[in-house]
VOVEX-617440 format. One record per residue (C-alpha): residue number from 1; x, y, z. Coordinates in Angstrom, 3 decimals. Layout:
<recs>
NUM,X,Y,Z
...
</recs>
This chain:
<recs>
1,0.048,-0.090,0.110
2,1.020,3.565,-0.771
3,-0.103,6.824,0.623
4,-1.770,7.267,-2.754
5,-4.120,4.790,-1.798
6,-5.279,6.373,1.484
7,-7.540,8.979,-0.358
8,-5.385,11.993,0.726
9,-5.594,15.508,-0.910
10,-2.997,16.370,-2.926
11,-1.380,19.374,-0.644
12,-0.512,16.461,1.974
13,0.565,13.889,-0.406
14,3.175,16.552,-1.799
15,4.016,17.224,1.369
16,4.877,13.708,2.420
17,6.623,13.254,-0.733
18,8.727,16.183,0.216
19,9.295,14.205,3.497
20,10.335,10.994,1.528
21,7.505,9.078,2.462
22,6.092,6.686,0.327
23,4.456,3.615,2.142
24,2.376,4.171,5.197
25,3.421,1.960,8.414
26,0.719,-0.600,9.752
27,-0.860,1.711,12.326
28,-0.869,4.405,9.591
29,-2.603,2.017,7.209
30,-5.313,0.945,9.653
31,-5.763,4.297,11.548
32,-5.763,7.189,8.713
33,-8.987,5.703,7.031
34,-10.905,5.218,10.102
35,-9.889,8.832,11.448
36,-10.887,10.410,8.238
37,-14.347,8.682,8.753
38,-14.670,10.794,11.840
39,-14.778,7.445,14.138
40,-13.087,7.657,17.712
41,-10.027,5.428,17.898
42,-8.081,3.318,20.341
43,-4.735,2.879,19.483
44,-1.941,0.677,20.985
45,1.357,1.382,19.479
46,4.672,1.440,21.012
47,7.067,4.151,19.929
48,8.695,4.042,16.452
49,5.666,3.103,14.506
50,4.725,5.880,12.961
51,2.031,6.896,15.613
52,2.116,10.736,15.094
53,1.596,10.710,11.082
54,-1.248,8.252,11.730
55,-3.387,10.853,13.666
56,-1.786,14.192,12.237
57,-2.320,13.415,8.683
58,-6.247,12.596,9.041
59,-6.724,15.816,11.496
60,-5.025,17.961,8.941
61,-7.145,16.609,6.048
62,-10.346,16.819,8.161
63,-9.888,20.361,9.048
64,-9.135,21.295,5.671
65,-12.203,20.056,4.247
66,-14.391,21.576,6.563
67,-12.838,25.269,5.896
68,-13.706,26.341,9.234
69,-12.053,29.916,9.674
70,-13.258,31.532,13.183
71,-9.822,31.772,15.018
72,-10.692,29.089,17.615
73,-8.886,25.912,18.595
74,-10.309,23.101,16.530
75,-7.917,20.118,17.564
76,-6.190,19.835,20.566
77,-3.372,17.120,21.088
78,-2.393,16.593,24.790
79,0.929,14.865,25.460
80,2.976,14.533,28.706
81,6.269,16.113,28.002
82,7.785,19.357,26.199
83,10.079,17.237,23.953
84,7.337,15.146,22.594
85,4.818,18.205,22.187
86,7.835,20.237,20.058
87,8.153,16.846,17.884
88,4.408,16.639,17.354
89,3.935,20.307,16.106
90,6.908,19.721,13.800
91,5.117,17.018,12.427
92,1.785,18.979,11.827
93,4.121,21.694,10.304
94,5.917,19.325,7.857
95,2.616,17.538,6.932
96,0.577,20.799,6.588
97,3.128,22.760,5.052
98,0.857,23.306,1.831
99,-2.251,23.753,3.982
100,-3.645,27.299,5.543
101,-4.198,25.777,9.106
102,-2.418,27.362,12.004
103,-0.270,24.924,14.711
104,1.078,25.916,17.917
105,2.674,24.049,20.797
106,2.629,25.519,24.470
107,4.371,23.973,27.299
108,5.727,24.966,30.710
109,8.833,25.847,32.046
110,8.920,29.020,29.706
111,7.570,32.608,30.214
112,4.040,32.683,28.555
113,4.158,36.057,26.769
114,5.062,34.511,23.255
115,2.769,31.378,23.484
116,-0.167,33.821,24.637
117,0.559,36.286,21.772
118,0.386,33.318,19.377
119,-3.146,32.199,20.826
120,-4.496,35.580,20.451
121,-3.626,35.788,16.752
122,-5.650,32.622,16.491
123,-4.732,28.912,16.161
124,-6.408,25.874,14.353
125,-4.229,22.932,16.073
126,-2.959,23.190,19.372
127,-0.240,20.639,20.845
128,0.032,21.366,24.821
129,1.281,19.473,27.911
130,-1.449,19.471,30.603
131,0.024,21.951,33.147
132,0.678,25.114,30.970
133,-2.617,24.272,28.980
134,-4.838,24.551,32.485
135,-2.869,27.744,33.097
136,-4.154,29.228,30.184
137,-7.723,27.897,30.334
138,-7.876,29.500,33.877
139,-6.539,32.759,32.921
140,-9.211,32.966,30.065
141,-6.716,32.782,27.399
142,-7.656,29.363,25.811
143,-11.436,28.435,25.191
144,-12.095,24.840,23.975
145,-15.646,25.469,23.132
146,-15.307,24.871,19.431
147,-12.972,21.993,19.874
148,-13.838,19.274,17.270
149,-10.905,16.734,17.717
150,-9.237,15.668,20.886
151,-5.958,13.563,20.919
152,-4.683,12.134,23.986
153,-1.077,10.863,23.349
154,1.091,8.526,25.435
155,-1.437,8.081,27.709
156,0.601,5.626,30.268
157,3.283,8.146,30.287
158,0.659,10.617,31.471
159,-0.297,8.055,34.235
160,3.608,7.635,35.049
161,4.094,11.291,35.553
162,1.027,11.961,37.627
163,-0.725,14.012,35.049
164,-4.071,11.968,35.032
165,-5.921,13.980,37.387
166,-5.012,16.832,34.883
167,-6.283,15.215,31.938
168,-9.715,14.404,33.484
169,-10.006,18.025,34.432
170,-9.380,19.085,30.940
171,-11.573,16.038,29.268
172,-14.343,17.845,31.504
173,-14.049,21.052,29.478
174,-14.403,19.497,26.221
175,-17.528,19.900,24.084
176,-19.796,16.483,24.421
177,-19.804,16.061,20.560
178,-16.100,15.620,19.384
179,-14.036,13.143,17.941
180,-11.361,11.458,20.392
181,-7.992,9.706,19.436
182,-6.659,7.720,22.355
183,-3.019,6.248,22.236
184,-1.157,4.435,24.840
185,1.754,1.929,24.473
186,0.488,0.006,27.561
187,-2.747,-0.387,29.157
188,-2.750,-0.721,33.193
189,-6.379,-0.622,34.484
190,-6.357,3.081,35.311
191,-5.777,3.723,31.717
192,-8.242,1.452,30.359
193,-10.780,2.958,32.970
194,-9.866,6.467,31.460
195,-10.108,5.291,27.708
196,-13.626,3.832,28.559
197,-14.969,7.032,29.930
198,-13.681,9.495,26.963
199,-14.201,7.059,23.887
200,-17.573,6.509,22.099
201,-17.633,3.285,20.080
202,-14.000,3.411,19.035
203,-12.225,1.406,16.626
204,-9.326,-0.492,18.137
205,-6.163,-0.452,16.347
206,-3.331,-2.655,17.755
207,0.027,-2.524,16.286
208,3.801,-4.026,17.690
209,2.549,-4.969,20.910
210,5.091,-4.035,23.637
211,6.637,-7.526,23.871
212,7.731,-7.173,20.257
213,10.983,-5.490,18.942
214,11.154,-4.240,15.243
215,12.814,-6.737,12.804
216,15.062,-3.958,11.280
217,16.771,-3.434,14.633
218,19.840,-5.671,15.072
219,20.379,-6.477,18.591
220,23.779,-7.457,20.365
221,24.797,-8.161,24.151
222,28.301,-7.231,25.521
223,29.050,-9.041,28.538
224,31.494,-6.876,30.553
225,31.964,-6.311,34.404
226,30.375,-3.158,35.771
227,33.797,-1.445,36.336
228,34.787,-1.778,33.060
229,31.621,-0.288,31.501
230,32.812,3.138,31.032
231,36.140,1.927,29.331
232,33.962,-0.261,27.035
233,31.725,2.608,26.006
234,34.418,4.961,25.262
235,36.396,2.064,23.126
236,33.348,1.532,20.927
237,32.661,4.950,20.431
238,36.245,5.702,19.520
239,36.925,2.526,17.403
240,33.659,0.764,16.106
241,30.887,3.672,15.842
242,31.427,7.010,14.340
243,27.701,8.338,14.182
244,25.359,9.732,16.832
245,24.341,7.471,19.514
246,21.527,7.531,22.251
247,22.866,5.824,25.451
248,20.377,4.763,28.091
249,21.517,4.952,31.835
250,19.107,3.853,34.875
251,19.857,6.883,36.946
252,20.223,10.420,36.655
253,23.434,10.471,38.429
254,24.721,7.729,36.162
255,23.772,9.815,33.101
256,25.756,12.769,34.253
257,28.851,10.284,35.435
258,28.699,8.924,31.608
259,28.597,12.264,29.956
260,31.449,13.561,31.953
261,33.543,10.462,31.249
262,32.900,10.882,27.435
263,33.703,14.543,27.613
264,37.051,13.749,29.438
265,38.288,11.550,26.071
266,37.156,14.447,23.895
267,33.697,12.926,22.566
268,31.101,15.427,22.566
269,28.072,14.232,24.885
270,25.421,15.526,26.873
271,23.201,14.111,29.676
272,19.183,14.594,29.617
273,17.052,13.824,32.685
274,14.311,15.077,34.891
275,16.776,17.005,37.034
276,17.728,19.303,34.183
277,15.972,22.319,33.461
278,13.385,22.555,30.388
279,15.815,24.926,28.645
280,18.624,22.399,29.267
281,16.924,19.204,28.243
282,15.658,20.882,25.010
283,19.185,22.488,24.272
284,20.721,19.182,24.654
285,18.094,17.472,22.387
286,18.462,20.349,19.820
287,22.146,19.730,19.894
288,22.043,15.852,19.340
289,19.568,16.388,16.414
290,21.739,19.088,14.801
291,24.912,16.909,15.288
292,26.513,19.484,17.456
293,26.603,16.984,20.357
294,27.574,13.382,19.080
295,26.286,11.513,22.318
296,23.080,11.846,24.229
297,22.851,9.997,27.519
298,19.184,9.833,28.702
299,17.272,8.185,31.513
300,13.792,6.487,30.489
301,11.387,9.104,31.289
302,13.425,12.044,29.502
303,14.055,9.992,26.644
304,10.373,8.669,26.011
305,9.813,11.726,23.541
306,12.872,11.608,21.604
307,12.253,11.286,17.634
308,15.361,11.593,15.636
309,15.123,10.517,12.058
310,17.955,7.884,11.058
311,19.341,7.475,14.571
312,21.036,4.288,13.928
313,22.510,3.439,17.283
314,21.036,2.680,21.051
315,23.149,1.731,23.774
316,21.888,0.033,27.126
317,24.519,1.212,29.486
318,22.295,-0.933,31.926
319,19.295,-2.988,31.326
320,16.146,-1.519,32.821
321,14.322,-3.788,35.738
322,11.109,-3.428,33.586
323,11.605,-5.654,30.458
324,9.005,-3.705,28.318
325,11.291,-0.650,28.636
326,13.819,-2.575,26.613
327,11.412,-2.498,23.836
328,10.811,1.272,24.196
329,14.382,2.013,24.159
330,15.700,0.178,21.143
331,12.732,1.612,19.707
332,14.235,4.981,19.351
333,16.120,3.449,16.569
334,14.894,1.323,13.376
335,11.987,3.788,13.073
336,9.390,3.525,10.653
337,11.000,0.484,8.805
338,14.766,1.960,8.774
339,17.558,-0.167,10.050
340,19.120,0.044,13.394
341,21.445,-1.289,16.016
342,20.970,-1.930,19.748
343,23.687,-2.575,22.035
344,23.123,-3.662,25.593
345,26.219,-4.021,28.345
346,25.219,-6.538,30.690
347,27.133,-7.170,33.992
348,26.510,-9.698,36.862
349,23.540,-7.221,38.022
350,21.890,-7.139,34.516
351,21.763,-10.945,34.192
352,18.527,-11.547,35.553
353,17.172,-8.568,33.638
354,18.434,-10.109,30.685
355,16.663,-13.337,31.084
356,13.397,-11.629,31.594
357,13.736,-9.359,28.483
358,14.536,-12.321,26.280
359,11.156,-14.096,27.844
360,9.515,-11.128,26.693
361,10.631,-10.693,23.166
362,10.605,-14.297,22.631
363,14.275,-14.551,21.404
364,17.819,-14.885,22.479
365,19.910,-11.859,21.911
366,23.146,-12.613,20.386
367,26.419,-12.006,22.381
368,29.469,-10.119,20.710
369,32.427,-11.537,21.992
370,34.768,-9.492,19.958
371,35.652,-6.686,22.165
372,38.553,-6.243,24.771
373,36.413,-6.088,27.811
374,34.364,-9.275,27.230
375,34.070,-11.568,30.304
376,32.729,-15.415,30.446
377,32.737,-15.160,34.170
378,29.514,-13.210,35.370
379,27.653,-14.811,38.280
380,24.033,-13.509,38.715
381,23.738,-11.349,41.508
382,20.631,-10.559,43.732
383,19.862,-6.647,44.078
384,18.229,-4.778,46.980
385,15.158,-2.193,46.213
386,17.734,0.376,45.409
387,19.515,-1.665,42.844
388,22.531,-2.089,44.938
389,24.226,-5.602,45.013
390,22.750,-7.426,47.920
391,25.364,-8.120,50.948
392,24.551,-10.607,53.276
393,24.542,-9.387,57.120
394,27.294,-10.291,58.989
395,26.996,-13.040,61.670
396,26.080,-11.791,65.098
397,29.275,-11.546,67.161
398,28.976,-13.448,70.547
399,29.580,-11.050,73.530
400,32.558,-11.388,75.471
401,30.900,-11.407,78.767
402,31.705,-14.467,80.889
403,28.727,-16.594,80.925
404,27.087,-15.490,77.726
405,25.271,-18.024,75.687
406,24.108,-17.068,72.049
407,20.769,-17.898,71.671
408,19.618,-20.364,69.098
409,17.745,-19.271,66.142
410,17.138,-21.313,63.424
411,16.099,-18.406,61.239
412,19.459,-16.439,61.489
413,20.780,-15.335,58.415
414,23.979,-17.507,57.395
415,26.255,-16.709,54.615
416,26.507,-20.251,53.753
417,22.921,-20.894,53.395
</recs>
C-alpha cells in the first residue's frame, strides 16, 4: 500500500513526498482511513511505529475540508512532555506545509508571553502539555468550546508522570460532541478506565505490542564487568561507531557520570534527565539532532519523547528492571522501517534483567565477544530495592561477657545458606 491509496488530498501527498514518505506503516494504514471517517480510535502502539503521522495526517485533512475559519482551536493534542509536544508540532508543520491551518505548541518551563500572543492571533491545531494548558484556560486565554478533535497521546506516560487528574479536568471542559483519539503503548487498569470514559464506540488499532521488537533492529549483548563499562563505551565510540548514539542510563546520576567520562575523552556528549531544566533538556536535544553533540545520555522518562530521524545506534548502559522498557528504548532506532542497532552492556547485576527481557521478546539476543572487555565469568547477583548489590548481613558476634550464651535461632541469616 502507498499513501496515494489512502484518499489523501494533494497538498498533503505533496508534503509527504517532500518528507520522503511513500508507504504508510501498519498503524498508519489502519488508523488514517478510520480517523478520516470521523471515528473515535483506541490505538495501542509502541514508539517508532509512525503513530504521530497516523493521527496528524487525517486531522489536517479533515479540518482542511471543513474549511472553518473562526480563529478558534479546533484540534487539541495533549501529550506529557515538552520534548514530545515540540516533535508533534514539527510533524504537523511538515505534513501541513501546503495548507492554511495554523499550528502552535504550548508547554511550561518558559515564560508564557510569546505563546499567549500566538494564541491571540488564532490557532487551529494546538499541541499542549497539561500544566500549561490548564494555566491558559484558568486565565481565560484558551477556550475549548469550538473543539472538534481531541487527541490524548502517550496516555500511559501521563499516568507515570502523575498527570491523570489534570487530564480528567481537561476532558470535562471539552464539548461532548467531538472526535477522540486515544493512544497508549501499554494499558494498565487506570488507563483502560480513562479510555472507557472518554471514547465512544471506538475502532481499535493494535500494532507492534510492547513485547515485540522491530525486525529492522540488530540487537547485541556485550558481557562486561561493571567497573569496565565506561571503558567499553569509550572504546566502542572511538573505534567502532562514528555516528550519533543515544545511550540509556538507569539513573540521573549515572547519566551525568557517563557524559563526563566521554567528555574527558574528547567525545562530545550531554546528559538529559528529569533534574535538568526544561531549557537545558531542549538545548541538549537540539544539539544532538543537529549533530553538534554526538552522544546523548538519557534516562527513560526523559527519552520517551525523543524522535530523531535515521538514528542508527542505541546503547543500553544498563538494562532496566522493567523488561518492556527495553522495547521502548531500542525503538528509538529502526523507526518506520529504517535499520538500526541496539547494544546492551550486561554485568552480573543485569543477568536477571537480560533473562526476563529475552523471555518477553521471545528470542535470545546474540552475544558479541569481539571486544577487549568481554568476560565469561559473570555470576548473577541479587539486588536490593535500590538496585545495589545485595550483601549478606554479618553473623552476630558473641558477647565477650563470661557466661553469655548465644541464643539458638534457626532463622539466623547465614552467609553459607
